[in-house]
C-alpha positions in Angstrom: 139.7 109.6 -25.5 137.3 107.4 -27.3 135.0 104.9 -25.6 132.7 102.1 -26.8 129.4 102.3 -24.8 127.4 99.0 -25.3 123.7 98.8 -24.5 123.2 95.3 -22.9 119.8 93.7 -23.5 118.8 90.9 -21.1 115.6 90.0 -22.9 113.4 92.2 -20.7 111.4 93.4 -23.8 110.6 89.9 -24.9 109.7 88.9 -21.3 107.3 91.9 -21.3 105.7 90.7 -24.6 107.1 93.6 -26.7 108.4 93.0 -30.2 110.6 96.1 -30.0 113.3 96.3 -27.4 112.6 99.9 -26.3 109.4 101.4 -24.9 108.3 104.7 -26.3 109.6 106.4 -23.2 112.9 104.7 -23.5 113.2 105.6 -27.2 112.4 109.2 -26.4 115.0 109.4 -23.5 117.6 107.8 -25.8 116.9 110.3 -28.5 117.2 113.2 -26.1 120.6 111.8 -24.9 121.7 111.3 -28.6 120.6 114.9 -29.4 122.6 116.3 -26.5 125.7 114.2 -27.3 125.5 115.2 -30.9 125.2 118.9 -30.2 128.2 118.6 -27.8 130.2 116.9 -30.6 130.7 113.7 -28.6 129.2 111.1 -30.9 131.7 109.5 -33.3 129.2 106.8 -34.3 126.1 105.1 -32.9 123.7 102.5 -33.9 121.3 99.8 -32.8 121.9 96.1 -33.6 119.7 93.4 -34.9 119.0 90.5 -32.6 121.7 87.8 -32.2 119.5 85.3 -34.1 120.1 87.5 -37.2 123.9 87.2 -37.0 126.3 85.1 -39.0 129.7 84.0 -37.8 132.3 83.8 -40.6 135.6 81.9 -40.0 138.4 81.5 -42.5 141.1 80.3 -40.2 141.2 76.8 -41.8 141.6 78.3 -45.3 138.0 77.6 -46.1 135.1 80.0 -45.6 133.0 78.5 -42.8 129.7 80.3 -41.9 127.5 79.5 -39.0 124.0 81.1 -38.7 123.4 82.7 -35.3 125.6 84.3 -32.7 129.2 83.3 -31.8 128.0 82.9 -28.2 124.4 82.0 -27.3 123.7 84.0 -24.1 120.7 85.6 -22.5 122.4 89.0 -22.5 123.6 90.6 -25.7 124.7 93.9 -27.2 121.6 95.6 -28.6 123.2 98.9 -29.5 126.2 101.1 -29.0 127.9 104.5 -29.1 131.5 105.3 -29.9 132.0 108.5 -28.0 134.8 111.1 -27.9 135.0 112.1 -24.2 137.7 114.0 -22.2 138.3 111.3 -19.5 137.2 108.2 -17.8 135.2 110.1 -15.2 133.1 111.8 -17.9 132.7 108.4 -19.7 131.3 106.8 -16.5 128.9 109.7 -16.0 127.7 109.4 -19.6 127.4 105.6 -19.2 125.2 106.2 -16.2 123.0 108.6 -18.2 122.8 106.0 -21.0 121.7 103.3 -18.5 119.0 105.5 -17.2 117.8 106.5 -20.7 117.8 103.0 -22.1 116.7 101.3 -18.9 119.4 98.7 -19.7 122.9 97.8 -18.4 125.7 99.6 -20.1 129.2 98.2 -20.8 131.9 100.9 -21.0 135.2 100.2 -22.7 138.0 102.5 -23.8 139.1 102.1 -27.4 142.8 101.3 -27.9 
């Protein structure tokens, strides 16, 4: 089964006056988790995301290309990074999500891919 594991940032880095979202300890813990998942053959794809302010919404439903600078939804919480993981079952996915939450010091949203 494949799962989308989203890292949810709630602005805690900015509130602490940091320009980068992860502390050195968090980055090290995430790298250790990534290394283990990679060596276990579990990572399909992973990446960090730019801040919502850097996004552009593109909509062609009217037949015209309409672009809007910024996120589709302006919220305090946003997806800051993600993994697509190949895991044997939901229980394993929940365990990995808990490890990811600890490593990132962030909330994690876990969703099965269809």
